[in-house]
C-alpha positions in Angstrom: 0.0 0.0 0.0 2.8 2.4 0.8 4.3 1.7 -2.6 1.0 2.6 -4.3 0.8 5.9 -2.4 4.4 6.7 -3.4 3.6 6.1 -7.0 0.5 8.1 -6.8 2.3 11.0 -5.1 5.0 10.8 -7.8 2.4 10.9 -10.6 0.6 13.8 -9.0 3.9 15.7 -8.7 4.6 15.2 -12.3 1.1 16.3 -13.4 1.5 19.5 -11.3 5.0 20.2 -12.6 4.3 19.4 -16.2 2.9 22.9 -17.1 5.9 24.5 -15.5 8.3 22.5 -17.7 6.7 23.9 -20.9 6.1 22.2 -24.2 9.8 21.8 -25.0 10.4 18.7 -22.9 11.6 15.5 -24.6 14.7 14.6 -26.6 13.0 14.8 -30.0 11.7 18.3 -29.6 14.3 19.8 -27.2 15.9 22.9 -28.3 18.9 24.1 -26.3 21.6 26.8 -26.3 24.9 25.3 -27.3 28.3 26.4 -28.7 28.2 27.4 -32.3 28.9 24.5 -34.7 31.5 26.7 -36.5 32.9 30.1 -35.3 32.9 31.5 -38.9 29.2 32.2 -38.8 27.9 35.5 -37.5 25.0 36.0 -35.2 21.7 35.8 -37.1 22.9 33.0 -39.4 21.1 29.7 -39.7 23.4 26.7 -40.1 21.8 23.3 -40.9 23.9 20.1 -40.6 21.9 17.5 -42.5 24.0 14.6 -41.2 23.2 15.6 -37.6 19.6 16.4 -38.3 20.1 19.8 -36.5 19.5 23.4 -37.3 21.5 26.0 -35.4 20.6 29.7 -35.1 23.7 31.6 -34.2 22.7 34.1 -31.5 26.0 35.5 -30.3 29.7 34.8 -31.0 30.3 31.2 -30.0 26.6 30.6 -29.1 23.6 29.1 -31.0 20.2 27.7 -30.4 20.0 24.1 -31.6 16.8 22.5 -32.9 16.2 19.0 -34.2 14.8 18.8 -37.8 13.8 16.4 -40.5 15.9 16.7 -43.6 15.6 15.6 -47.2 15.4 11.9 -47.9 18.0 10.1 -50.0 18.4 11.9 -53.3 16.6 15.0 -52.1 19.2 16.6 -49.8 21.2 19.6 -51.0 24.0 21.9 -49.8 24.7 25.5 -50.2 23.6 29.0 -49.1 20.1 30.4 -49.4 18.4 33.4 -47.8 15.1 33.9 -46.1 12.8 35.3 -48.8 9.3 34.5 -47.4 7.7 34.2 -44.0 4.1 33.1 -43.5 1.9 32.0 -40.6 -0.5 29.0 -41.2 0.5 28.9 -44.9 -1.6 27.2 -47.5 0.3 24.5 -49.4 0.3 23.7 -53.1 2.2 20.4 -53.7 5.1 20.8 -56.1 5.1 18.6 -59.3 7.6 16.2 -57.7 5.3 15.6 -54.8 2.2 15.3 -57.0 4.0 12.7 -59.1 4.5 10.5 -56.0 1.1 11.3 -54.5 -1.3 12.0 -57.4 -4.4 12.0 -55.1 -3.2 15.2 -53.3 -5.4 18.2 -53.9 -4.0 21.2 -55.7 -4.1 23.3 -52.5 -4.4 22.4 -48.8 -5.6 25.4 -46.8 -3.5 26.9 -44.0 -4.4 25.6 -40.6 -5.7 22.3 -42.0 -4.5 19.2 -40.1 -3.7 17.7 -43.5 -1.3 20.6 -44.4 2.3 19.4 -44.1 3.7 22.9 -43.8 2.5 23.2 -40.2 2.2 26.5 -38.2 4.9 28.5 -40.0 6.9 28.6 -43.2 10.3 30.3 -43.7 10.8 30.2 -47.4 14.4 30.0 -48.8 15.6 31.6 -52.0 16.6 32.3 -54.6 14.4 29.8 -56.3 11.8 29.3 -53.6 11.7 25.5 -53.9 12.9 24.9 -50.3 11.7 26.0 -46.9 12.1 25.6 -43.2 8.6 24.8 -41.9 6.4 23.1 -39.3 4.8 19.7 -39.8 1.7 17.7 -39.4 4.0 14.6 -39.0 6.0 15.2 -35.8 7.3 11.6 -35.8 9.4 12.5 -38.8 11.6 15.0 -36.9 15.1 13.7 -36.6 14.8 11.6 -39.8 15.5 12.0 -43.5 11.9 12.3 -44.7 11.2 15.4 -46.9 11.6 16.4 -50.5 14.5 18.8 -49.5 12.8 21.1 -47.0 13.6 21.2 -43.3 10.7 20.1 -41.0 10.5 21.3 -37.4 8.1 20.7 -34.6 5.5 23.5 -34.8 6.5 25.1 -31.5 10.1 25.1 -32.6 9.4 26.7 -36.0 7.3 29.3 -34.3 10.2 30.1 -32.0 12.7 30.3 -34.9 10.2 32.4 -37.0 10.1 35.0 -34.2 13.9 35.2 -34.2 14.7 35.5 -37.9 14.2 38.2 -40.5 13.9 38.5 -44.2 17.4 38.1 -45.7 18.7 35.9 -43.0 21.4 33.6 -44.5 20.8 29.9 -44.3 23.9 27.7 -44.7 23.2 24.0 -45.4 26.1 21.6 -44.8 26.4 17.8 -45.0 
């Protein structure tokens, strides 16, 4: 009986403490302040290391916020430098031709805010070209994997946090 009460007390303590911990608890969605992955990058730069499945926002010399992301699946990954050219809240999504070829039953447009919309809560569009973005997701289980057509998926609460910290023109460096 004492063991049952201890377990119940522990459970109650966790239930009470959970709201204080916030929504960022758990390895898959944890974001944390870390040392910058490379001191060459200036504050305000986004650095994505696809092999790590991590996105770093450099916040100060030697410091960055690290987020876990989904990256492009085999044959869809890319490297290079892009810039933030678009920012939207609850964006509508029109599947590109490559996605429609693989999923012909998709509608031409999925409205923003729809649970079927794979762009999630925010989109940070990258250019030039506009074919890639950093965005939320309706598939949180894909975070930390190679799952996309070249975009970078984030948990919706993480992309909302990143969205609030970046501006148009922010450089995005994608590394292996």
